[in-house]
N, C-alpha and C positions, 0 to 999 in steps of 0.2 A: 705885506701881510694884510693890511687894511683892505686893499683891492681884492685880494683873494676871498676874504670873509664877506665882503659885500657881494661879490660875484656868487658865492655859495648861497647867500640869502636869496638872491634873485633866481637861483635854480631850484629853490624849494617848490614843490608842486602846489599849485593853488587849489586844485580840486581833489587831491589825494593826500593821505597821511604819509609822512616820511617812512613809516613802517612798511607801507605798500610798495614803495619804490626802492627801498634799501637793498633788497636781494639782487636786483639787476643793475644797481648803480656802480660806477667805477670806484676804485680805491681812493683816487684823488678827491672825488666828490664826497665820499664818506668822511675822509679826513677833514675836509673843509666844514662839513656839517658838525662834526664833533667839536671842532675848534670854535664854532659859533655857540655851542651849548655848554661845554665843559670847561671849567676854570682849572681844575686840578684833580688828579686821581691819587689818593693816599692809600698806601698799603701798610697796615699796622702789623706789628709782630704777631705771629701766630703760635700755635702749640704744635711742635713736631708730632707727626703721626696721627693728627686729628681726622683728616679726610683724604681720600684718594679720588682723583678725577682724571680719567684716561691715563692712569699710571703715575700721575703727578700729585703731590701733596698740595691741596688747595682748600681754603675755607673762605667762602664768599662773605662771611661776616666780618672778615678783617679788611675788606675793601670799602673805602669811603669815596664817594664822588662829590666834589664841590661844584655845583652847577653855577653858571653865570647868572647874575640877577637880571 
């Protein structure tokens, strides 16, 4: 895992923002980059029937991302 994370860090573009290369990047690369940046994603309890998103009940306010320091 440490090898994969250091490999992903070396693959980060030096002259472009991650946002610019994200769309064309492989799923494995995206997974590695997220592993470098995110410690944990917490989904808090929501209120049934509050929001519909593409036919699913979803409230982005119930999502908390714990970033790595």
